[in-house]
N, C-alpha and C positions, 0 to 999 in steps of 0.2 A: 282171624281177630281183628289184624291191624287195618284190614280194609274196612271191615264192618264199623269198627271205631272211628275211623277217617271220615266215613259217611256221616255219621251222626255229629260230628263235629262241624264238617262243612255245611250241612244243611241248615245251619243258623245264619249263614252270612247271605244278605240279599242285596249288598250293595253291587251297583253297575261296575262290571270291570274296565269300563272306559273310563270310571273315575280314578285319578291320580292316586298312587298308593298312600301318600301322605295324608289324604283324605279319607281313606277307607278307616273303618272302626278297628282299633287295635284288638289284637287277638292273642290269647295266652301262648307263651312260647311251645307249651306242649301241643296245642292244637296245630300251631304253624309247622311245627317239625312233623308232625304225623302228615298234614296235607302235602308238605313239600318233599315227603317221601314216596308219595304215591307214583305209580308209572303213569305213561298216557294212556295206556290201555284201561287202567283203573279210572282214571278221569272220565274216560269216555263211557264206562259202564255207569259211573255216577249220573252223568246228565241223561243217558238213555233210560235209566230205571226210573229217574226223577220225572221224565216228561211223561211215562205212562202213568206213574202213581197221582201225578197232579191234573193231568188233562184227560184222561181217559175214563169214561163211566159206561157201566152195562148199556146195551142198547145202542151203542154208537158205530158208526160206519167211520173206519178209521183207514188213513193213507200211510203206508209203509215206505219210508226213505231206502235209499241205499248208499252203502259205505261201511267204514269200519266204525264209525261211531252210531249209525242207525241200525246196525246190527244188534247192538245191545238193547235197543227199544223194541225190537222183534223179539227178542229173547224173553224180555220181561212180559210182554204182551201173552207170550205161550205160557208162561208161568202163570200168571194170574187167570187164565182161562182154565188151565189144568188143575189149580187148586179151587176153582169154582168162586173166587175173588170177583171175577168179571164174568157175565153171562151175555148172551145174545150179541156178540160182537162180529162184524164182517169186516174184512179189510181189503184193501186194494194195493197191491204191490207196484213199485215202480221199475222194477227190472226183473230179469229172468233169476238173477241170484237171490233177490228178496223172495220172490215166489217159492222157489226151492226150499229155502230157510223156513218161510211160513208153513209150508205143506209139512215139513219134518216136524214141526212143533204143533201140528193140528191146529192151526188157525183158519178158520173158515175163510175163503177168498170169493170175491167178486169183481165184477168190472165196472168201468164208468159206464158202459152200455146199459147196465141194469141199476146203477147207484151213481148218477151223475152229481149228487150232493153229499159231501163229506161233513162229519161234524168235526174232525181234526185230522191234519196230517202232520207228521213228525218226520224230521229228516236233518242230516248234518249239513254242512258247508265248509267250503274251502277257505274263503275269507269273508269277513263280516266287517262294513264299516260304520261310523258312528250312527248314520242313518237307517241303519239295519239293512241295507242293500246288501246282497251276498253275490259271490262268485261260486257256482256249483257245476259239476260236470267233470270234475277230474276223473271220477269213475266212469264216465262215459254214459250216464242214464240221464242226462239233463233233459231230453224231451219228454220221457215218460214222467220224470219228476215234476216237471212244470204242469203238465197237462192235469197230473192227478192234484198238486198242491194249490194250484189256482182255483179247484172246486171246494175247497174246504173253507169253512166258517172259521177256523183257526189255523194258522201255520206256525208250529212251534220248531225252533231250530235249535240244535243241540251241538256245542261244541267245547273244546278246550281253549284256554286262553290264548293258544300259540295262533289261532285262526282270526284274531282281532287286528285291525288296522286301520291306520288313520284314513287311507285310501286304497282303492283297488288297484290292481294291475300288477305293479312290479314283482309284489311276492308270489304271486299265483298266475299261471296263463288263462286268459279268457278262453273257454272253448266254444266253438261255433260248429254246430251240426248242419251239414252241407248234403245234398243230393250227389251220387257218383257220378251222374251225367255232367260232363265237362267240368270236373271238380277243380282243376287247376284254373280255368276261368273264373270260376265263383271266388277262389282263393284270392285272386288279384284284385275281384272286385272289393271284396272285403277289406283287403290291406289297403285300399286305395280310397276308400271313403273319406270324406272331409273330416270327420271328427276322428278317423283313426290313422290317417296318413301321416308317415314320419316319426311316429310314435311307437309303433311297435313291427315285429317280424311276425309273419303268418307262417306257421309249419304245420305241415301235414302229419297227423298222427299215425304213427306206424306200430305194428306189433298187436298187442292187446288193447282193446278199446277201453279197458278199465284202468290204464295207466297214462298219463300224458307225458312219459319217459319212455323213448324208443325202446322196443324190447323185441323186435321182429323184423323182418325184411318186407312182409306185406303190409299193404295199407289196412289199418284198423277199421273194423265194421261194427257198428252198433247192433243192438237188438232190433233196431228197425230197417237194419240193412244199409246205413248211410254212412259217411266219412264225417271224421271230425278235424277242423282246422283249430290249432291253439295258438292265440294270440299272446306272444310274448313282449309285454310292455316295458319301455324303457323309463317312463315317465308315470307318476301317478295319476289316477283317474277320480278325481273328486267326488264327493256324493253328489254335488250338484251336476257334473258331466256325465255319469253312469247312465241315467235314464235316457239323455239324448243319445248317447252312443248305442244303447240297446235298441233304441227305435230305429235308428240308422241301418243297424245290421240287420235287424228283424226284417226290414222293408226291401232288402236285396233278394232280387230273385235269384234262386238257386240256393238260400239259406232256409233251413227248415225251422231252426231255433238256435238261442244261444244261451250262455252260462249266466248272463246277468239275471238276478231274481231281484226286481227292484219293486219296493212300496208292497212287497207280499207278506212280509214277516209279522205274526201277531207277537211273538216273543222270542229272544234268544236266552236259552239257559246255558250259562257258561261256567266250566269248572277250571279251577287254577289253584295256584298256591295260597290264596286267601280263601279258599272255600268255594261254595256255589253261590251265583248271583244270578238274578234274572233281570234283563232289559227289556222292557216293554216298548212297543211302538207307539209314537206319539199319535194321539188320537185327533183326527181331523175336525 
């Protein structure tokens, strides 16, 4: 009951989470208390469920993200298909983990080979800046996530407010997926790029590819058989710098892709102590 009531209270808030707290609409003490007592997993569930409820309709091709927040979007899609509220949905998973979850829930799956145009893709993010540039790939699925999400008419990002930042970088390492061949050579190339040099330390991911914290002695291997280098920045990456840095890294021979997702977001659904808010990308 506590969670259900809190969801109802939080769905009424639509102010951007980047707006200073003093400028947000005042909320009743009861609603604020209920929202503030939610756990992080409950906040993730709220945005995951809302993304499916608001953006997915019968007959769509849906991209399914990877991670602890995207998990709840996949769960909600499975629920609505099982109840019959949604029909004729096919989905494209962005990792082996998401594929296994979707199969357990009975969600029909396809690939980009047969469905290269998606109606919507839904995924979490590790960081979000004010221009809705993202850092993704903490869970190691950045390549498949980008391949799927760039093909979607709408890319809906789901986060809790702890992922919001004024500038990318220091709060979360930027992952770069590289080929195993001469990987140390590629690591050094990336670390010494003009836009990167002197600003970060490049660290080869060890152990599980799904965590950027070392948890093993072997080099982490992605679902694609590649390695990941995490760039630990000492200085902020401004919204203006992020696309430039992303382009330089991408153009480095030996790099497969990186965790900058710039200019891709349609909207970001944010759960926090002030409820749920939605920030939409600026239309060009």
